[in-house]
MARKOL-859121 format. One record per residue: y, x, z of N, C-alpha, C in turn. Coordinates in steps of 0.1 Angstrom, whole numbers, plus 2048, in hexadecimal, padded with zeros to 3 digits. Layout:
! MARKOL-859121
YXZYXZYXZ;...
//
This chain:
! MARKOL-859121
85B72592385472091884572391A;83D71891882F71991A82872090E;81C72491181472B9078117228FB;80E7158FF80B70B8F48177098EB;8237098F082F7078E88317138DF;82F71F8E483072B8DC82672C8D1;81A7288D480F7288C981271E8BF;8177128C381A7088B982670C8B0;82F7148B683B7198AE8377238A4;82B72A8A682773489C82372E88F;81E72288F81971B883825719879;83171887E83C716875844723872;83F72E87784673B876844741868;84F74586284F74C85584875A856;84976086284376D86483476C864;82F76286A82076086B81B75D85D;82275585581E75184881D75E83F;82876784082877383981D77C83D;81A77D84A80F78684F80278184A;80077484A7F376E8457F2771836;7FD77082E7FC7738207F878181D;7FE78A8257FB7988237EC79B827;7E87958327DB7978377D079182D;7D27868277C978081E7C8788811;7D378E80D7D37968017CC7A3804;7CE7A980F7C77B58137B87B3814;7B47A881B7A67A581C79F7A280E;7A779B8067A27987F879F7A47F0;7A97AE7F17A77BA7EA79B7C27EF;79A7C27FC78E7CA8027817C37FE;7817B67FD7747AF7F97717B27EA;77B7B37E27797B67D47737C47D3;7797CD7DA7747DB7DA7667DC7DF;7637D47EA7557D47EF74B7CE7E5;74F7C47DE7467BE7D57447C77C9;74D7CF7C574C7D87BA7447E57BD;7427E77CA73C7F47CE72E7F67C9;7257EC7C87187EF7C27187F47B4;7217EE7AC7237F279E72880079D;7328037A57398107A572F81B7A9;7278187B371E8237B87138267AD;71081C7A570681F79A70C82778F;71982678D72082D78272483B785;72783E79272C84B7967238527A0;72385F7A071B8677A97238697B6;71C86E7C17248717CD72E87C7CB;72B8857C27358907BF74288A7B9;7408807B174C8797AB7548727B6;74E86C7BF7558667CA75C8707D3;75687C7D575C8867DD76988C7D5;76888D7C87738917C177E8877C1;77A87A7C07848707C178B8707CF;7848727DA78A8727E779487E7E8;7908897E379A8957E47A68927DB;7A488C7D07AF8897C77B887E7CD;7B38747D37BB8697D97C286F7E6;7BC8777ED7C387D7F97CF8867F4;7CD88E7EA7D78967E57E388E7DF;7E08847D77EA87C7D17F28747DC;7EB86F7E67F28677F07FB8707F8;7F787D7FB7FF88680280B88A7FA;80988D7ED8148917E581E8857E3;8198797E282186D7E082A86B7ED;82486D7F882B86B805836875806;83488180283E88C80384888A7F8;8448867EC84E8847E18588797E4;85386E7EA85C8637EC8628637FA;85F86D80286586F80F863863818;85885B81685485081E85F84581F;86884481587283A81586D82C814;86082B80F85A81D80E85881781C;85781F826856819833863814839;86E81983487B815839880808832;87A80382887F7F78218807EB82A;8757E88328767DD83B8807DE846;8857EA84988E7ED85489D7EC84F;89F7EA8438AD7EA83D8B57DF844;8C27E28468CB7D884C8CF7CD843;8D17D08368D57C682D8CE7C881F;8D17BF8168CA7C08098CE7CC801;8DB7D18028DF7DC7FB8D87E97FF;8D67EA80C8CE7F68118C07F580D;8BA7E980D8AC7E88098AA7EC7FA;8B47E87F28B37EB7E38B47FA7E1;8BD8017E88BE80F7E78B18167EC;8AC8117F78A08177FD8948147F4;89480A7EC8898077E388A8107D7;8968127D289881A7C58978297C7;89B82E7D389C83C7D688E8437D5;88383D7DB8768437D98718447CB;8758397C38708397B58778447AE;8848477B188B8517AA88585F7AE;8838617BB87E86D7C08708707BB;8678667BB8598687B78578677A8;8608617A185E85F79385D86B78B;86587578E86588278685988A789;85388979584789179983A88B795;83987E79382D87779082687B784;82D87C77882688076C82188E76C;8278977758228A57758148A577B;81189D78580489D78C7FA894784;7FF88A77E7F68817777F188876A;7FA8907647F68967577EE8A2758;7EB8A87647E48B47657D58B1763;7CE8BB75D7C08BA75B7B88C2765;7AC8BF7667A38C577079E8D276A;
//
């Protein structure tokens, strides 16, 4: 199979369409955040940004541990039943721990 035939087959691929959809959503979200940055920097001090960075790092670490990274296993599921179980299990594991960390005060 020639390279030209392979490249023309990509245009009809569902995988390529899904990848492009995810990519445009990600780029769009980044552009919105970039456009909002001048306003946000006027509202908050560098110390507030440092506190936000520490908070986000802590929450993402706790979230990954609480859900046991089952969200990564969803695309690898063999059938729909396994995917549903792998989707609901992290919600059940992380659901009880989330309000504890969100409700704490500084």
